[in-house]
C-alpha positions as MATLAB code, in Angstrom:
seq = 'MTELSEKERRAVARRDWPVSVYRLGEELGDDLSASTTPEERLAMMWELAERAWLFSGNPVPDYDRKDAPGRVIRPQS';
ca = [
    -131.644  142.661  -92.293;
    -129.977  142.264  -88.912;
    -128.561  145.195  -87.028;
    -124.754  145.153  -86.828;
    -123.087  145.362  -83.446;
    -120.727  148.274  -82.726;
    -117.751  145.934  -83.147;
    -119.046  144.752  -86.539;
    -119.698  148.336  -87.703;
    -116.119  149.300  -86.823;
    -114.816  146.234  -88.689;
    -116.827  147.205  -91.788;
    -115.500  150.789  -91.578;
    -111.902  149.469  -91.469;
    -112.363  147.066  -94.370;
    -111.010  149.484  -96.987;
    -108.191  151.031  -94.961;
    -104.909  150.933  -96.895;
    -102.686  148.610  -94.881;
     -99.248  147.179  -95.668;
     -97.298  144.614  -93.695;
     -93.479  144.538  -93.649;
     -90.928  142.420  -91.852;
     -88.988  144.216  -89.149;
     -86.162  146.140  -90.787;
     -87.745  146.015  -94.250;
     -90.154  148.926  -93.745;
     -90.361  151.652  -96.358;
     -88.551  154.904  -95.647;
     -90.201  158.152  -94.634;
     -89.554  159.863  -97.995;
     -92.970  160.642  -99.468;
     -91.673  162.707 -102.383;
     -92.289  159.935 -104.942;
     -95.894  159.346 -103.881;
     -97.129  162.831 -102.902;
     -96.958  166.368 -104.237;
     -95.324  169.211 -102.298;
     -98.825  170.610 -101.735;
     -99.991  167.324 -100.205;
     -96.956  167.168  -97.928;
     -97.533  170.740  -96.755;
    -101.181  169.901  -96.061;
    -100.061  166.923  -93.940;
     -97.596  169.090  -92.053;
    -100.193  171.797  -91.428;
    -102.619  169.271  -89.922;
     -99.874  168.058  -87.551;
     -98.942  171.638  -86.633;
    -102.568  172.510  -85.870;
    -102.929  169.452  -83.658;
     -99.705  170.285  -81.817;
    -100.966  173.803  -81.081;
    -104.310  172.393  -79.958;
    -102.630  169.951  -77.565;
    -100.357  172.695  -76.210;
    -103.390  174.674  -75.070;
    -102.051  177.824  -76.732;
    -103.715  179.673  -79.594;
    -102.209  179.345  -83.066;
    -100.055  182.462  -83.583;
    -101.647  185.079  -85.802;
     -98.914  187.299  -87.198;
     -97.266  187.911  -90.551;
     -94.364  185.680  -91.491;
     -92.031  188.703  -91.542;
     -92.881  189.255  -87.852;
     -92.334  185.616  -86.810;
     -89.868  185.225  -83.951;
     -86.575  183.602  -84.831;
     -82.849  184.049  -84.939;
     -80.078  183.564  -87.450;
     -77.234  181.249  -86.483;
     -74.247  181.648  -88.754;
     -71.489  179.025  -88.943;
     -68.282  180.029  -87.249;
     -65.259  180.277  -89.506;
];
């Protein structure tokens, strides 16, 4: 059997990637609620949050939720 080149190995690895093609303006929306569970969506968000912290160069905060910094903004009446 012949050895595959790097380009051919990458092509084989991509063969089963789930890919969809849409015309411009006909793309699906960003609402994943029909195709994913809340747990799956939280897992996706957590991966993005971890990457963002990694790219920022800062450590991921390690404190209880009750101690998280924040502020309450109430609507003016």
